[in-house]
C-alpha positions as CSV (number, residue, x, y, z in Angstrom):
1,M,54.0,-124.8,-112.5
2,N,53.3,-127.5,-115.0
3,Q,50.3,-129.3,-113.5
4,N,50.9,-132.4,-115.8
5,T,54.2,-133.3,-114.2
6,E,53.4,-133.4,-110.5
7,N,55.2,-136.7,-110.2
8,F,58.5,-135.2,-111.1
9,R,59.6,-135.3,-107.4
10,D,59.4,-139.1,-107.4
11,T,62.5,-139.6,-109.5
12,I,65.7,-137.9,-110.4
13,V,66.6,-137.2,-114.0
14,T,70.1,-138.6,-113.8
15,V,68.8,-142.2,-113.2
16,N,66.4,-144.0,-115.6
17,E,63.7,-146.5,-114.8
18,K,66.1,-149.3,-114.9
19,G,68.4,-147.6,-112.4
20,K,71.1,-146.8,-114.9
21,R,73.0,-143.5,-115.1
22,V,71.7,-140.9,-117.5
23,W,74.6,-138.7,-118.5
24,I,74.0,-135.0,-118.5
25,Y,75.3,-132.8,-121.3
26,P,74.5,-129.2,-120.3
27,R,74.6,-126.7,-123.1
28,K,77.1,-123.9,-122.9
29,Q,75.5,-120.7,-121.9
30,K,76.6,-117.1,-121.4
31,G,74.9,-114.3,-119.5
32,K,75.2,-111.8,-116.7
33,Y,74.8,-114.4,-113.9
34,H,77.3,-116.7,-115.5
35,S,79.8,-113.9,-115.9
36,A,79.3,-112.9,-112.2
37,R,79.8,-116.5,-111.1
38,G,83.0,-116.6,-113.2
39,Y,84.5,-113.6,-111.2
40,V,83.5,-115.2,-107.9
41,A,85.0,-118.5,-109.0
42,L,88.2,-116.8,-110.1
43,F,88.6,-115.2,-106.7
44,L,87.9,-118.5,-104.9
45,L,90.3,-120.4,-107.0
46,L,93.1,-117.8,-106.5
47,F,92.4,-117.9,-102.8
48,F,92.7,-121.7,-102.8
49,L,95.9,-121.7,-104.8
50,V,97.7,-118.6,-103.5
51,V,96.9,-118.3,-99.8
52,P,99.0,-121.4,-98.6
53,G,102.1,-119.8,-100.0
54,I,101.6,-116.4,-98.3
55,K,103.6,-115.9,-95.1
56,V,103.3,-113.4,-92.2
57,N,106.5,-113.1,-90.1
58,G,107.8,-116.4,-91.5
59,H,104.6,-118.3,-90.8
60,P,101.7,-119.3,-93.1
61,L,98.8,-116.8,-93.3
62,M,96.4,-119.8,-93.1
63,L,97.1,-123.3,-91.9
64,L,94.5,-126.0,-91.1
65,N,96.6,-128.8,-89.6
66,V,94.0,-131.1,-88.3
67,L,96.6,-133.9,-87.9
68,D,98.5,-132.0,-85.2
69,R,95.6,-129.9,-84.2
70,K,97.4,-126.7,-85.0
71,F,95.6,-123.9,-86.9
72,I,96.6,-120.5,-88.2
73,L,93.8,-118.1,-89.3
74,F,95.0,-114.9,-90.9
75,G,98.2,-115.0,-88.9
76,F,96.8,-115.9,-85.5
77,A,97.8,-119.3,-84.2
78,F,95.4,-121.7,-82.5
79,G,96.2,-125.0,-80.8
80,P,94.4,-127.8,-79.0
81,Q,93.9,-125.5,-76.0
82,D,91.7,-123.3,-78.2
83,F,89.3,-126.2,-79.0
84,F,86.4,-124.4,-77.3
85,L,86.8,-121.5,-79.8
86,F,86.3,-123.8,-82.7
87,V,83.3,-125.4,-81.0
88,I,81.7,-121.9,-80.8
89,L,82.8,-121.1,-84.3
90,T,81.3,-124.3,-85.6
91,I,78.0,-123.6,-83.9
92,S,78.0,-120.1,-85.4
93,I,78.6,-121.5,-88.9
94,V,75.7,-123.9,-88.5
95,I,73.4,-121.2,-87.4
96,F,74.6,-118.9,-90.2
97,T,74.0,-121.7,-92.7
98,I,70.4,-122.1,-91.4
99,L,69.8,-118.3,-91.5
100,F,71.4,-117.8,-94.9
101,T,69.5,-120.7,-96.4
102,A,66.2,-119.6,-94.9
103,I,66.6,-116.2,-96.5
104,Y,68.7,-116.8,-99.7
105,G,68.1,-120.5,-100.4
106,R,70.9,-122.5,-102.1
107,I,72.9,-119.6,-103.5
108,F,76.0,-121.0,-101.7
109,C,75.7,-124.2,-103.9
110,G,75.7,-122.3,-107.2
111,W,78.2,-119.6,-106.4
112,V,80.6,-120.7,-103.7
113,C,80.5,-124.5,-103.2
114,P,83.9,-126.0,-104.2
115,Q,82.1,-128.9,-106.1
116,T,80.3,-126.4,-108.3
117,V,83.3,-124.0,-108.7
118,F,85.6,-126.7,-109.9
119,M,83.0,-128.7,-111.9
120,E,81.4,-125.8,-113.8
121,M,84.3,-123.3,-113.9
122,V,87.3,-125.6,-114.4
123,F,86.5,-129.1,-115.6
124,R,83.4,-128.3,-117.6
125,K,85.3,-125.4,-119.4
126,I,88.1,-127.7,-120.3
127,E,85.5,-130.2,-121.7
128,Y,83.9,-127.5,-123.8
129,W,87.3,-126.4,-125.1
130,I,88.3,-130.0,-126.1
131,E,85.1,-131.7,-127.1
132,G,82.8,-128.8,-127.9
133,D,79.3,-127.9,-126.8
134,A,76.6,-130.4,-125.7
135,E,75.6,-131.6,-129.1
136,K,79.2,-132.2,-130.2
137,Q,79.9,-134.0,-127.0
138,K,76.9,-136.3,-127.7
139,S,78.0,-137.0,-131.2
140,L,81.6,-137.7,-130.1
141,E,80.3,-140.1,-127.4
142,K,78.1,-142.0,-130.0
143,S,80.8,-142.2,-132.7
144,G,83.2,-145.0,-133.1
145,W,86.8,-144.9,-131.7
146,T,88.6,-142.9,-134.3
147,G,92.0,-141.2,-134.0
148,I,90.3,-137.8,-133.3
149,K,88.1,-139.3,-130.5
150,L,91.0,-141.1,-128.9
151,F,93.1,-137.9,-129.0
152,K,90.3,-135.7,-127.5
153,K,89.4,-138.2,-124.8
154,T,93.0,-138.9,-123.8
155,L,93.9,-135.1,-123.7
156,K,90.8,-134.3,-121.7
157,H,91.4,-137.0,-119.1
158,L,95.2,-136.3,-118.8
159,I,94.3,-132.6,-118.1
160,F,91.7,-133.8,-115.6
161,I,94.2,-136.0,-113.8
162,L,96.8,-133.1,-113.8
163,I,94.2,-130.8,-112.2
164,A,93.2,-133.4,-109.7
165,V,96.9,-133.9,-108.7
166,I,97.3,-130.1,-108.3
167,M,94.1,-129.9,-106.2
168,S,95.3,-132.7,-103.9
169,N,98.7,-131.1,-103.5
170,M,97.2,-127.7,-102.7
171,L,94.9,-129.4,-100.2
172,V,98.0,-130.9,-98.5
173,A,99.6,-127.4,-98.5
174,W,96.6,-126.1,-96.5
175,V,97.2,-128.9,-93.9
176,V,101.0,-129.1,-93.6
177,G,102.1,-125.8,-95.1
178,F,103.6,-124.9,-98.5
179,D,107.2,-125.4,-97.4
180,E,106.4,-128.9,-96.2
181,L,104.6,-129.6,-99.5
182,L,107.7,-128.5,-101.5
183,S,109.8,-130.8,-99.3
184,L,107.5,-133.7,-100.0
185,V,107.4,-133.0,-103.8
186,N,111.2,-132.7,-104.0
187,S,112.0,-135.9,-102.1
188,P,111.6,-139.4,-103.4
189,P,108.2,-141.2,-102.6
190,S,110.1,-143.9,-100.7
191,S,111.0,-141.3,-98.0
192,H,107.3,-140.5,-97.3
193,F,105.5,-143.5,-98.8
194,S,102.3,-143.1,-96.6
195,A,102.0,-139.4,-97.6
196,F,102.5,-140.4,-101.2
197,I,99.8,-143.0,-101.1
198,A,97.4,-140.6,-99.3
199,M,98.0,-137.9,-102.0
200,A,97.5,-140.5,-104.8
201,V,94.2,-141.6,-103.2
202,I,93.0,-138.0,-102.8
203,S,94.0,-137.2,-106.4
204,G,92.1,-140.3,-107.6
205,F,89.0,-139.2,-105.6
206,F,89.0,-135.7,-107.1
207,Y,89.5,-137.2,-110.6
208,F,86.5,-139.6,-110.1
209,I,84.3,-136.9,-108.7
210,F,84.8,-134.4,-111.6
211,S,85.3,-136.8,-114.5
212,S,82.6,-139.3,-113.6
213,F,80.4,-138.7,-110.5
214,R,79.8,-135.0,-111.3
215,E,76.3,-133.7,-110.5
216,Q,75.6,-136.9,-108.6
217,A,77.6,-135.4,-105.7
218,C,74.9,-132.6,-105.5
219,T,71.8,-134.7,-106.2
220,I,72.7,-137.9,-104.3
221,L,75.7,-137.4,-102.0
222,C,75.3,-133.9,-100.6
223,P,72.8,-133.6,-97.7
224,Y,72.4,-129.9,-98.1
225,G,69.9,-130.3,-101.0
226,R,67.6,-132.3,-98.7
227,L,68.1,-129.9,-95.8
228,Q,66.6,-127.1,-97.9
229,G,63.2,-128.8,-97.7
230,V,63.3,-128.2,-94.0
231,L,65.0,-124.8,-94.1
232,L,63.2,-123.1,-96.9
233,D,59.8,-121.3,-96.5
234,P,57.6,-119.3,-98.9
235,N,59.7,-116.2,-98.4
236,S,63.1,-117.9,-99.1
237,L,64.9,-116.7,-102.2
238,V,65.2,-119.4,-104.8
239,I,65.4,-119.7,-108.6
240,A,61.8,-119.8,-109.6
241,Y,59.7,-120.0,-112.7
242,D,56.9,-117.5,-112.9
243,Y,54.2,-120.0,-113.8
244,K,51.5,-117.3,-113.6
245,R,53.1,-115.4,-116.3
246,G,54.5,-118.3,-118.3
247,E,51.5,-120.7,-118.5
248,P,50.0,-122.0,-120.6
249,R,53.2,-122.3,-122.6
250,G,53.4,-122.5,-126.4
251,I,55.6,-122.0,-129.4
252,F,56.4,-118.4,-130.3
253,K,54.9,-117.2,-133.6
254,K,56.3,-114.1,-135.2
255,N,53.9,-111.2,-136.0
256,R,51.0,-112.8,-134.2
257,E,49.3,-111.6,-131.1
258,R,50.3,-113.9,-128.2
259,K,47.2,-115.1,-126.3
260,I,49.0,-117.7,-124.1
261,G,51.7,-117.4,-121.5
262,D,55.2,-116.0,-122.2
263,C,57.0,-119.4,-122.0
264,V,57.8,-120.3,-125.6
265,D,58.5,-123.9,-124.6
266,C,62.0,-123.9,-126.0
267,S,63.3,-126.0,-123.2
268,L,66.6,-124.2,-123.2
269,C,66.4,-123.8,-119.4
270,V,66.5,-127.6,-119.2
271,K,69.3,-128.0,-121.8
272,V,71.6,-125.7,-119.9
273,C,70.9,-127.1,-116.4
274,P,74.0,-128.9,-115.0
275,T,71.8,-131.3,-113.0
276,G,69.3,-131.8,-115.8
277,I,66.1,-130.6,-114.1
278,D,63.2,-128.7,-115.5
279,I,62.9,-125.6,-113.3
280,R,59.4,-125.0,-114.7
281,N,58.2,-127.9,-112.5
282,G,59.0,-125.9,-109.4
283,T,61.7,-125.9,-106.7
284,Q,63.6,-129.2,-106.6
285,L,66.4,-130.5,-104.4
286,E,68.6,-131.0,-107.5
287,C,68.6,-127.3,-108.2
288,I,71.9,-125.7,-107.2
289,N,70.9,-122.1,-107.9
290,C,73.6,-121.7,-110.6
291,A,71.3,-119.3,-112.5
292,L,72.1,-120.7,-116.0
293,C,68.4,-121.2,-116.6
294,I,67.9,-117.5,-115.9
295,D,70.5,-116.4,-118.4
296,A,69.1,-118.8,-121.0
297,C,65.5,-117.7,-120.5
298,D,66.4,-114.0,-120.5
299,M,68.3,-114.5,-123.8
300,I,65.2,-116.1,-125.4
301,M,62.9,-113.4,-123.9
302,N,65.1,-110.7,-125.5
303,K,64.9,-112.5,-128.9
304,V,61.1,-112.6,-128.9
305,K,60.9,-109.1,-127.4
306,L,59.2,-110.2,-124.1
307,P,60.2,-109.0,-120.6
308,E,63.0,-110.7,-118.9
309,G,62.5,-112.4,-115.5
310,L,60.3,-115.3,-116.5
311,I,62.8,-117.4,-114.6
312,R,64.4,-115.3,-111.8
313,Y,65.6,-115.2,-108.2
314,D,62.4,-114.8,-106.2
315,S,60.4,-116.5,-103.5
316,M,57.1,-118.5,-103.9
317,S,55.4,-115.6,-102.2
318,G,56.8,-113.2,-104.8
319,I,55.8,-115.5,-107.6
320,E,52.2,-115.8,-106.3
321,G,52.0,-112.0,-106.0
322,S,51.8,-111.6,-102.2
323,G,55.3,-110.1,-102.0
324,R,58.4,-111.5,-100.4
325,K,59.1,-110.8,-96.7
326,K,62.8,-110.6,-96.3
327,F,62.7,-111.0,-92.5
328,T,60.2,-113.3,-90.9
329,P,60.1,-113.9,-87.1
330,R,62.1,-117.1,-87.6
331,N,64.8,-115.2,-89.5
332,I,65.0,-112.5,-86.9
333,G,65.4,-115.2,-84.2
334,Y,68.3,-116.8,-86.2
335,T,69.9,-113.4,-86.7
336,V,69.8,-112.5,-82.9
337,M,71.3,-115.9,-82.1
338,L,74.0,-115.4,-84.7
339,F,74.9,-112.0,-83.4
340,I,75.1,-113.3,-79.8
341,L,77.4,-116.1,-80.9
342,V,79.6,-113.8,-83.0
343,G,79.8,-111.4,-80.1
344,V,80.9,-114.1,-77.7
345,L,83.4,-115.4,-80.2
346,A,84.8,-112.0,-80.9
347,G,85.1,-111.3,-77.1
348,L,87.0,-114.6,-76.6
349,F,89.3,-113.9,-79.5
350,M,90.1,-110.4,-78.2
351,S,90.7,-111.6,-74.6
352,R,92.9,-114.4,-75.7
353,N,96.5,-113.9,-74.4
354,E,99.7,-115.0,-76.1
355,I,100.7,-117.0,-72.9
356,N,97.9,-118.5,-70.8
357,T,98.8,-119.7,-67.3
358,T,97.0,-121.7,-64.6
359,L,98.6,-121.9,-61.2
360,L,97.1,-123.6,-58.1
361,R,98.3,-124.9,-54.8
362,K,98.3,-128.7,-55.1
363,P,94.9,-129.9,-53.8
364,G,95.2,-132.2,-50.7
365,A,99.0,-131.7,-50.4
366,L,100.2,-130.8,-46.9
367,F,103.3,-128.7,-46.0
368,Q,106.6,-130.4,-45.6
369,E,109.4,-129.4,-43.2
370,Y,113.0,-129.4,-44.3
371,P,116.3,-129.3,-42.4
372,G,117.5,-125.7,-41.8
373,G,114.1,-124.6,-40.6
374,K,112.3,-124.3,-43.9
375,V,108.8,-125.2,-44.9
376,S,107.5,-126.1,-48.4
377,N,104.2,-126.1,-50.2
378,L,103.6,-127.9,-53.5
379,Y,102.0,-126.0,-56.5
380,S,100.9,-127.1,-60.0
381,L,101.5,-124.9,-63.0
382,K,100.1,-125.2,-66.6
383,I,101.4,-122.8,-69.2
384,V,100.1,-122.6,-72.9
385,N,102.1,-120.9,-75.6
386,N,99.9,-119.4,-78.3
387,T,102.8,-117.9,-80.3
388,F,105.2,-119.2,-82.9
389,T,108.3,-118.6,-80.8
390,E,110.0,-120.6,-78.2
391,T,109.6,-118.9,-74.8
392,T,111.4,-119.2,-71.5
393,I,109.2,-118.6,-68.4
394,N,110.5,-117.3,-65.0
395,L,108.8,-117.5,-61.6
396,K,109.3,-115.4,-58.6
397,T,107.4,-114.5,-55.4
398,D,107.2,-111.2,-53.5
399,Y,107.3,-112.9,-50.1
400,P,110.5,-112.1,-48.1
401,D,113.2,-114.9,-48.2
402,A,110.9,-117.2,-50.1
403,E,112.6,-119.6,-52.5
404,I,111.1,-121.3,-55.6
405,K,112.4,-124.7,-56.7
406,I,111.4,-126.0,-60.2
407,P,112.3,-129.4,-61.6
408,G,115.1,-128.9,-64.1
409,K,116.9,-125.6,-64.8
410,E,114.2,-123.6,-66.6
411,L,110.7,-123.7,-68.1
412,T,110.9,-123.6,-71.9
413,L,107.7,-123.5,-73.9
414,P,107.8,-124.8,-77.4
415,P,106.0,-122.9,-80.2
416,L,102.3,-123.5,-79.9
417,G,103.1,-125.9,-77.1
418,N,102.4,-126.2,-73.4
419,I,104.0,-127.3,-70.1
420,E,102.5,-128.9,-67.1
421,T,104.7,-129.1,-64.1
422,E,104.9,-128.8,-60.3
423,F,107.2,-126.7,-58.2
424,L,107.9,-126.0,-54.5
425,I,107.9,-122.8,-52.6
426,L,110.2,-122.8,-49.5
427,I,109.9,-120.2,-46.7
428,P,111.8,-120.1,-43.4
429,K,109.6,-120.9,-40.4
430,E,110.3,-117.7,-38.6
431,K,108.7,-115.8,-41.5
432,L,105.4,-117.6,-41.1
433,K,103.2,-115.9,-38.5
434,I,99.8,-117.4,-39.4
435,A,98.5,-120.8,-40.7
436,L,97.4,-119.4,-44.1
437,T,99.9,-116.9,-45.5
438,K,98.9,-115.0,-48.6
439,L,101.6,-114.5,-51.3
440,T,101.9,-113.5,-54.9
441,I,103.7,-115.5,-57.6
442,V,104.9,-113.4,-60.6
443,I,105.1,-115.3,-64.0
444,S,107.2,-113.5,-66.6
445,K,109.1,-113.9,-69.9
446,D,112.0,-111.7,-70.9
447,K,111.3,-109.4,-68.0
448,E,107.8,-108.9,-69.2
449,I,105.1,-109.8,-66.6
450,I,102.6,-112.2,-68.0
451,N,100.5,-112.9,-64.9
452,E,100.4,-112.3,-61.2
453,V,98.7,-115.1,-59.2
454,K,97.6,-114.6,-55.6
455,T,97.7,-117.9,-53.7
456,N,98.1,-119.2,-50.1
457,F,100.9,-120.9,-48.3
458,L,99.8,-123.4,-45.7
459,Y,101.6,-124.1,-42.4
460,Q,100.6,-125.1,-38.9
461,V,101.9,-122.3,-36.7
462,K,102.7,-123.5,-33.1
């Protein structure tokens, strides 16, 4: 670690002393980690763009309709009645995040985070293609407004806007479904003006984030970078500079014995960093673990014929030579909690029925006598449909000469809907021998028994 820059944590490199934005021009870099991140990004982008259009039995494979509280995950439907499952899932994700960060640091930020994937693997690539590498971008920015500059800037921002619009549309497809998105796109804006405005606002937001705000989303807006200060420990995997091997740093001189550290002070690790930091100063909240500095340093080490790994994925314990413990008591505790939650969640998913029913005799309701010598009891019924198909429910009881009266002609459940109703059971007096008669109510659909509920029938036998 550079002992002369211990005050580096007091400021961020993207803001100068006057509080003005310092624009970052990261240099284009290739390497094994960049290539691997490219394959991961390609998979994630295809997942984002293709999955909303995939259907299983006529329904989306994935749907996250937070507006109507209807969700489809890999073909399984979930509605408001499954809220408790999402609570458990959310808790599991939070614990997984803590566990993953404690062990592997901010690898999520550099490899999976949508902000990084779109910024570095889509928008930045387009910028390199149109304006060139970092130095050409700086020269273009400082130059006057010529025809070439106007053309390049216009082309870049038009493509940025187009991608932002595609992103917002695909986000809508994840919420309302791809068919509904096509319907919105093919109809005039006046017919769905509020949706059109919402899509325009989301598109504008994406354009602003990736054309202007950029790395500020990671260094200022995102809380995850600050959380790592709490979650990381000396055994957490981070991108680290081996200061024991690299210091004191100095310029490489060919054909001379090197009596100083391996760092040749080329600053290429700083030039390629998308957040502008100097990793040689140590772990920083701005570091998103994108590994570009590793690729850059390894390239230089190969050129000067020194071992790779001066900057590498390691822990502070590993850098200091004591070795990295992959599983500490804290990590083991997190893992046990996670497995328990995942087990509970899996059990709830497996025990979840297509049709859920709750049937109770109405609390506090007494029996009623009817002309013709019949007695009634009032019952409440709640039925939840966890399927995509409309379902008709039938009720019957095994008690001799008992009659069930339901308001309306039939109980029809809408797809992913529910019904709450009350019904009467009428039994002739002569059939009732005791005050509390046990009976069974059979709930079925299409001659398939869904549930059999044992309940009581109340009557004051004289």
